[in-house]
C-alpha positions in Angstrom: -11.7 16.1 -18.1 -11.4 19.4 -16.3 -13.0 21.6 -13.7 -12.8 24.4 -16.8 -15.5 24.0 -19.3 -14.1 26.7 -21.6 -10.7 25.4 -21.5 -11.9 22.0 -22.0 -13.5 23.0 -25.2 -10.6 24.7 -26.6 -8.5 21.5 -26.0 -11.0 19.5 -27.6 -11.0 21.5 -30.6 -7.2 21.4 -30.6 -7.1 17.6 -30.5 -10.0 17.2 -33.0 -8.2 19.2 -35.5 -4.9 17.1 -35.0 -7.2 14.4 -36.0 -8.2 12.7 -32.9 -11.4 11.4 -31.3 -12.1 13.1 -28.3 -15.0 13.8 -25.7 -14.9 15.9 -22.9 -16.6 15.7 -19.5 -16.6 18.3 -16.7 -15.7 17.4 -13.4 -18.9 16.8 -11.2 -20.9 14.3 -9.4 -21.5 12.0 -12.6 -17.7 12.0 -13.3 -17.3 8.3 -12.4 -20.4 6.8 -14.0 -19.7 8.8 -17.4 -16.2 7.6 -17.3 -17.2 4.1 -16.7 -19.7 4.3 -19.6 -16.9 5.5 -22.0 -14.6 3.1 -20.8 -16.8 0.1 -21.6 -17.4 1.3 -25.3 -15.8 -0.2 -28.2 -13.3 1.2 -29.2 -12.1 2.3 -25.8 -10.4 5.4 -25.4 -6.6 5.0 -25.4 -5.9 8.0 -23.2 -7.5 10.2 -20.5 -6.5 13.7 -20.1 -7.3 15.7 -16.8 -6.9 19.2 -17.4 -6.3 21.5 -14.5 -7.3 25.2 -14.1 -5.0 28.1 -14.9 -6.3 30.7 -12.1 -4.7 31.7 -9.2 -7.0 32.5 -6.3 -5.1 35.1 -3.8 -7.6 34.5 -1.0 -7.2 31.6 1.3 -10.8 30.5 0.7 -10.5 30.5 -3.1 -6.9 28.6 -2.9 -8.4 26.0 -0.6 -11.3 25.5 -2.7 -9.4 25.3 -6.1 -6.6 22.8 -4.5 -9.4 20.6 -3.0 -11.3 20.6 -6.1 -8.4 19.6 -8.3 -7.0 17.0 -6.0 -10.2 15.5 -5.0 -11.1 15.1 -9.2 -7.9 13.9 -10.0 -7.7 11.3 -7.3 -11.4 10.1 -8.1 -10.3 9.7 -11.7 -7.6 7.5 -10.9 -9.6 5.4 -8.7 -12.3 4.9 -11.5 -9.6 3.8 -14.0 -7.5 1.5 -11.9 -11.2 -0.3 -10.7 -12.0 -0.7 -14.3 -11.8 -4.4 -15.5 -10.2 -4.3 -18.9 -7.2 -6.0 -20.3 -5.5 -2.6 -21.2 -6.4 0.8 -19.6 -6.1 4.4 -21.1 -3.0 6.1 -20.4 -3.5 8.9 -17.9 -2.2 12.4 -18.6 -2.3 15.0 -15.9 -2.0 18.4 -17.5 -1.2 21.5 -15.3 -1.2 25.1 -16.7 1.6 27.3 -15.0 2.2 25.1 -11.9 5.6 24.3 -12.2 8.8 26.7 -12.3 10.7 26.8 -15.6 12.3 30.1 -15.3 13.4 31.5 -12.1 12.5 35.0 -13.0 8.8 34.2 -13.9 8.2 31.3 -11.6 4.9 29.4 -11.3 1.5 31.3 -12.0 -1.1 28.7 -10.7 0.1 26.8 -7.9 -3.3 25.5 -7.1 -2.4 22.6 -9.5 0.9 21.8 -8.2 -0.3 19.2 -6.0 -1.2 17.2 -9.1 2.4 16.6 -9.8 2.9 15.3 -6.2 0.0 13.1 -6.9 0.9 11.8 -10.3 4.4 10.8 -9.0 2.6 8.2 -6.2 0.2 7.1 -9.2 3.6 6.1 -10.8 4.2 3.7 -8.0 0.8 2.4 -7.2 -0.6 2.0 -10.8 2.0 1.8 -13.5 -0.7 0.4 -15.7 -1.8 3.9 -16.3 1.5 5.1 -17.4 0.6 8.5 -15.7 2.2 11.3 -17.4 2.5 14.8 -15.8 2.6 17.8 -18.3 2.7 21.5 -17.5 2.0 23.9 -20.3 1.6 27.7 -20.2 -2.0 28.9 -19.7 -4.0 27.8 -22.8 -1.1 26.9 -24.9 -2.9 23.8 -26.5 -0.9 23.6 -29.6 2.3 22.8 -27.8 0.3 20.2 -25.6 -1.0 18.6 -28.8 2.3 18.2 -30.3 3.8 16.5 -27.0 0.7 14.1 -27.1 1.6 13.4 -30.8 5.2 12.3 -30.2 6.0 8.9 -31.6 7.3 7.4 -28.8 6.0 4.3 -26.5 5.0 4.9 -23.0 7.7 2.9 -21.5 10.3 5.1 -23.6 8.7 8.3 -22.7 9.4 11.1 -20.4 6.8 10.9 -17.6 7.4 14.6 -16.8 7.6 17.6 -19.2 7.4 21.3 -18.7 6.7 23.0 -21.8 7.6 26.7 -22.3 7.6 28.2 -25.8 10.0 26.1 -28.0 11.5 24.6 -25.0 10.5 21.2 -23.7 11.9 20.6 -20.2 12.4 17.1 -18.4 12.8 17.1 -14.8 15.5 14.6 -13.5 16.8 13.3 -10.1 20.4 14.6 -9.3 22.1 13.5 -6.5 25.1 15.0 -4.7 26.9 13.2 -1.9 27.7 16.1 0.0 27.0 19.8 0.1 29.5 22.0 -0.9 31.2 23.5 2.3 32.4 26.8 0.4 29.2 28.9 1.0 29.6 28.8 4.9 26.6 28.0 7.1 23.2 29.7 8.4 23.5 31.2 11.6 20.5 32.9 13.3 20.5 36.8 14.2 20.4 37.4 17.9 18.4 40.3 17.2 15.6 38.5 15.6 12.7 36.4 16.4 12.4 33.0 14.8 8.9 31.3 14.6 8.5 27.6 14.4 5.2 26.1 13.4 4.8 22.6 14.4 7.3 23.9 17.2 6.2 22.1 20.2 6.5 18.9 18.5 9.4 16.5 18.6 11.3 17.9 15.3 10.2 21.7 16.5 11.6 21.4 19.8 14.8 20.0 18.4 15.0 22.7 15.8 14.7 25.3 18.8 17.4 23.8 20.6 19.8 23.8 17.7 18.8 27.6 16.8 19.6 28.7 20.5 22.7 26.6 20.5 23.7 28.8 17.2 22.9 32.0 18.7 19.3 32.7 18.4 17.8 34.6 21.8 14.2 35.0 20.5 11.9 32.1 19.4 8.1 31.7 19.0 6.8 28.2 18.8 3.5 27.3 18.1 1.3 23.9 18.0 -2.3 22.9 18.0 -2.0 21.6 21.8 0.1 24.4 23.2 2.9 24.1 25.5 2.7 20.7 27.0 4.7 19.3 30.1 6.9 17.5 27.9 7.4 20.7 25.9 7.9 22.8 28.8 10.7 20.4 30.2 12.4 20.6 26.6 12.4 24.4 26.7 13.6 25.0 30.2 17.3 24.6 29.3 16.6 27.4 26.5 15.2 29.7 28.8 17.6 29.3 31.4 20.5 30.0 28.8 18.8 33.3 28.5 16.8 32.8 25.5 13.4 34.2 25.4 10.9 31.5 24.2 7.2 32.3 23.8 4.7 29.5 23.0 1.3 29.8 21.2 -1.5 27.4 20.9 -2.5 27.9 17.2 -4.1 26.1 14.3 -2.1 27.5 11.5 -4.8 26.5 8.8 -6.9 29.4 10.6 -6.0 32.9 9.2 -7.5 34.7 12.2 -5.3 32.7 14.6 -2.1 33.2 12.7 -2.7 37.0 12.5 -3.2 37.2 16.0 0.0 35.1 16.9 2.1 37.3 14.3 0.7 40.4 16.1 1.7 39.0 19.3 5.3 38.2 18.1 5.7 41.5 16.6 4.9 43.1 20.1 7.7 41.1 21.7 10.3 43.3 20.7 13.0 41.7 18.4 11.4 41.9 14.9 10.7 38.7 12.9 13.7 37.4 11.1 12.6 33.9 10.2 10.1 31.4 9.8 10.3 27.6 9.9 7.2 25.9 8.8 7.4 22.4 10.0 3.6 21.6 11.0 2.2 18.7 9.2 0.2 15.4 9.6 -0.3 12.4 7.9 -3.0 10.3 6.5 -1.9 7.7 4.4 -3.7 5.4 2.3 -3.4 3.9 -1.2 -5.1 5.7 -3.9 -7.8 3.0 -4.2 -8.9 3.7 -0.8 -8.2 7.2 -0.9 -10.8 9.6 0.8 -11.4 13.3 0.6 -11.1 13.7 4.4 -7.8 12.1 4.3 -6.4 14.9 2.1 -8.3 17.5 4.0 -6.6 16.5 7.1 -3.1 17.0 5.6 -3.9 19.9 3.5 -4.8 22.2 6.8 -1.3 22.3 8.4 0.4 22.2 5.0 -1.2 24.1 2.1 -3.6 26.2 4.2 -1.0 27.0 7.1 1.8 27.7 4.5 -0.4 30.3 2.6 -1.5 32.0 5.8 2.0 32.6 6.7 3.0 33.9 3.3 -0.1 36.2 3.1 0.2 37.4 6.7 4.0 37.4 7.5 4.8 40.5 5.3 7.4 41.8 7.6 10.3 43.7 5.6 12.8 42.2 8.3 11.9 38.4 7.2 15.2 37.1 6.0 14.2 33.2 5.9 11.0 31.5 5.1 11.9 27.7 5.4 9.3 25.3 4.3 9.7 21.6 5.7 8.5 19.6 2.6 9.1 16.0 1.8 11.0 13.6 -0.5 7.6 12.3 -1.1 6.4 15.3 -3.3 10.0 15.0 -4.9 10.4 11.5 -5.9 6.7 10.1 -4.7 6.2 7.6 -2.3 3.4 4.8 -2.4 0.5 5.2 0.0 1.1 8.7 0.4 -0.8 10.6 -2.2 -2.3 13.1 0.1 0.9 13.9 1.8 3.0 14.0 -1.5 0.4 16.5 -3.1 0.2 18.9 -0.1 4.0 19.2 0.0 4.1 19.6 -3.9 2.1 22.9 -3.1 5.0 23.7 -0.4 7.4 23.2 -3.5 5.4 25.3 -5.8 4.9 28.1 -3.2 8.6 28.6 -2.5 9.2 29.0 -6.3 6.1 31.6 -6.3 7.6 33.5 -3.5 11.1 33.6 -4.9 9.7 35.1 -8.0 8.2 37.8 -6.4 11.4 38.8 -4.7 10.5 36.9 -1.5 12.6 34.9 0.8 11.9 31.1 0.6 13.0 27.5 0.4 11.2 24.2 0.4 13.0 21.3 1.9 12.4 17.9 0.9 13.3 15.8 3.9 13.9 12.3 3.8 13.7 10.1 7.0 14.6 11.6 10.5 15.9 9.3 13.1 15.3 10.1 16.9 12.2 12.5 16.2 9.5 12.8 13.4 6.7 10.6 11.7 9.3 7.7 10.9 10.1 7.2 14.5 6.6 7.7 15.7 5.5 4.7 13.5 8.3 2.1 13.6 7.2 -0.1 10.8 7.1 3.2 8.6 10.8 3.9 9.5 11.8 0.2 9.1 10.2 0.0 5.6 11.8 3.3 4.3 15.2 2.0 5.7 14.9 -1.3 3.9 13.8 0.2 0.5 16.9 2.8 0.6 15.6 5.8 2.7 17.8 5.5 5.8 17.0 7.7 8.7 19.4 10.8 9.3 20.2 11.7 12.9 18.8 15.1 14.1 22.3 16.5 14.2 23.1 15.4 10.7 19.8 16.8 9.4 20.1 20.2 11.0 23.7 20.5 9.9 22.9 19.9 6.4 20.1 22.3 6.6 22.6 25.0 7.8 24.6 24.5 4.7 21.7 24.3 2.4 20.3 27.9 3.8 23.2 29.3 3.0 23.3 27.9 -0.4 20.2 29.6 -1.2 18.7 27.3 -3.5 14.9 27.3 -3.9 14.0 23.9 -3.4 16.7 21.0 -1.6 16.1 17.6 -1.1 18.1 16.5 2.3 17.9 12.6 2.5 20.0 9.5 3.1 18.9 8.0 -0.2 20.1 4.8 -2.0 18.4 5.3 -5.5 19.5 1.9 -6.5 18.0 0.0 -3.5 14.9 2.3 -4.0 14.1 1.5 -7.5 15.1 -2.4 -6.9 12.3 -2.2 -4.2 9.9 -0.1 -6.4 10.1 -1.8 -9.8 7.3 0.1 -11.2 9.3 3.3 -11.2 12.6 1.8 -12.7 11.7 3.3 -16.1 10.7 6.6 -14.8 12.4 9.5 -16.6 12.7 10.8 -13.0 15.1 7.8 -12.2 16.4 7.1 -15.5 19.7 8.4 -15.4 20.6 7.5 -11.8 19.0 3.9 -11.9 20.7 2.5 -15.2 24.1 1.4 -13.7 26.2 -1.7 -13.4 24.4 -2.2 -10.4 21.0 -3.0 -11.3 21.5 -6.0 -12.8 22.9 -7.6 -9.8 20.3 -6.2 -7.7 17.6 -7.6 -10.0 19.1 -10.9 -11.1 18.1 -13.2 -8.1 14.2 -12.3 -8.2 14.0 -12.8 -11.9 15.3 -16.5 -11.2 11.7 -17.2 -9.8 10.4 -16.3 -13.1 12.7 -18.4 -15.2 12.1 -21.6 -12.8 8.3 -21.0 -13.3 8.5 -20.7 -17.2 10.4 -24.2 -16.8 7.6 -26.1 -15.2 4.3 -27.7 -16.5 1.3 -26.2 -15.4 0.3 -28.0 -12.1 3.7 -27.6 -10.7 4.2 -23.9 -11.9 0.8 -23.3 -9.8 2.2 -25.0 -6.6 5.6 -23.3 -6.6 4.1 -20.1 -7.4 1.4 -20.3 -4.5 3.9 -21.4 -2.1 6.2 -18.4 -2.9 3.2 -15.9 -2.7 2.3 -17.4 0.8 5.9 -16.7 1.9 5.7 -12.7 0.4 2.4 -12.7 2.4 4.1 -13.8 5.7 6.8 -11.4 5.1 4.6 -8.5 4.7 1.8 -9.6 7.3 3.8 -11.0 9.9 1.6 -14.3 9.6 3.3 -17.6 9.6 2.7 -19.6 6.4 1.5 -22.5 8.1 -1.5 -20.4 9.1 -2.3 -19.5 5.5 -5.0 -21.1 3.4 -5.1 -20.7 -0.4 -8.7 -19.7 0.1 -7.8 -16.8 2.5 -8.7 -13.3 1.3 -6.3 -10.4 1.6 -9.1 -8.7 3.7 -9.5 -11.3 6.0 -5.8 -11.8 6.6 -5.9 -8.0 7.8 -4.1 -6.5 4.8 -4.2 -2.7 4.7 -3.4 -0.8 1.5 0.1 0.0 2.5 0.8 -3.8 2.7 -1.2 -4.4 -0.2 1.4 -2.1 -2.1 4.2 -3.9 -0.4 3.2 -6.9 -1.6 2.3 -6.1 -5.3 6.0 -4.5 -5.6 7.4 -7.8 -4.5 5.6 -9.8 -6.8 6.6 -7.4 -9.6 10.4 -7.4 -8.7 10.0 -11.2 -8.4 8.0 -12.2 -11.8 8.6 -8.8 -13.7 4.9 -9.1 -14.3 2.5 -6.0 -13.7 -0.3 -6.8 -11.4 -3.2 -4.3 -10.5 -3.1 -3.1 -7.1 -7.2 -4.1 -7.1 -5.8 -7.9 -7.0 -4.3 -7.5 -3.4 -7.2 -6.0 -1.7 -10.8 -6.6 -0.8 -11.9 -10.1 -1.2 -9.5 -11.5 -3.6 -7.9 -14.9 -2.3 -4.3 -16.2 -2.5 -5.4 -19.0 -5.2 -7.2 -16.4 -7.2 -4.0 -13.9 -7.3 -2.0 -17.0 -7.9 -4.3 -18.0 -11.0 -4.3 -14.4 -12.2 -0.4 -14.2 -12.1 0.1 -17.3 -13.8 -2.2 -16.0 -16.9 0.0 -13.0 -17.0 3.1 -15.0 -16.9 2.0 -16.8 -19.5 0.9 -14.0 -21.6 4.2 -12.2 -20.9 6.2 -15.3 -22.0 4.7 -15.4 -25.5 4.9 -11.8 -26.2 8.1 -11.4 -25.0 9.8 -8.1 -25.9 7.2 -7.4 -28.5 4.9 -5.9 -26.1 7.5 -2.9 -25.1 7.6 -2.3 -29.1 3.8 -1.3 -29.3 3.3 2.1 -30.7 1.5 4.1 -28.2 1.3 7.3 -30.2 -1.7 7.0 -32.1 -4.3 7.3 -29.2 -7.8 8.6 -29.0 -7.8 11.2 -26.3 -10.5 12.1 -23.8 
């Protein structure tokens, strides 16, 4: 499936020549119905490929349209596959053409496809049954792609992210360092330069402004969609009293004309532009099953459009720092945050894109902040992240780390208090991910997973009716924990919809079930009108099948696939 008819036909020919049975669909209004028809045929396709475009539009309008089209089409494809009723679903391949950086000198060439990698990393959490694999090829290098698709390896042992460049096969992985090397010094702003902060009139932006002044900055320009509020004025008063010149602007950074006017005003202020901190952003969380285009549009405006406007319009030769505030959501994925992960993946690619052209840029993949920011605004979000291994950083701690990272001069860097063992234990669907493979295979993992697996052993030792009673009782306890509903108020016939479960709560419950039973369940089982007793029955059926098949299921050869 693709938005590019000619490229799709070339790929079809390459796959057919290699011996595959292939059908092609072009993204459009009939996409879902065509897919449903094909998925219902016998034999059903074993794999579905989404092929992104290879073009790189230079205008904001062209870029916006391309990113929007790619993400909408890929998300709709995931929804169709995830809602399809079949014992086994086809594997999903998200194939981009030049969206990832593999060589610092060349950089990415088609960053409109980069958001698909952020989206795909969320698919891994929410729909492990799709075994989503991300592959980035050089434009039209379909021979290398066919070779990769034909590799004889099971999906469970395969790399779920691969970058192909000539003869090179590159596999991204997560590398953690406890501290940032001290030898490089730390960033300090110049007194003779102006520093622009987008999202500068919100919680993080105001703390960043104060930090810059404390470190020597004397010229700041802050912008936000609401302009300078009374709260912002009070926060900025000490900075102005200390002698800093602080200008504020009411600007929607997704609008190029507004950004251009603001930059012109900044340039008239005297001190030339020395740095940009792009921290503007909003959330629109939902599971992919309930994902809607409007949600991505909301997130895309400040992130994608705003960043591109700054890139295109802030061409000042005095600019030394172009700092993009991204998120760990694009780096490692985050359930319920497909739109946010996709938009931030664009920022990561833009940093590489600029560096390859000799322009300053760094993308910071922030974890959870304490005191200010989105995790604080939504206490449940912050608590949930902390419980799962993403503990909040204090503002001082985060900014001190940023000072070292800016001096270190990487293109991208994750800054977070992150316990990868707790994270993978809390999200069992991504334990086998090649992104976490090196880090997650440690002596600590069996200890973390041992207690939950005892429930599986107890159930398998029981007879039918007793097994159902124990499982239903435990499922009610999990529902109570996630939904904050007393177990005494839960009935077997209650549906998750009636209990008020939203998509994020459904994801949390699904992961708890997977962790305790080691049985994969599609997310759709925990949404809409499914009841507690229906899910219990489905779990018992899957548990029975898993106990019979045992380890044999992991040995299934997934290499001979019919690709769509």
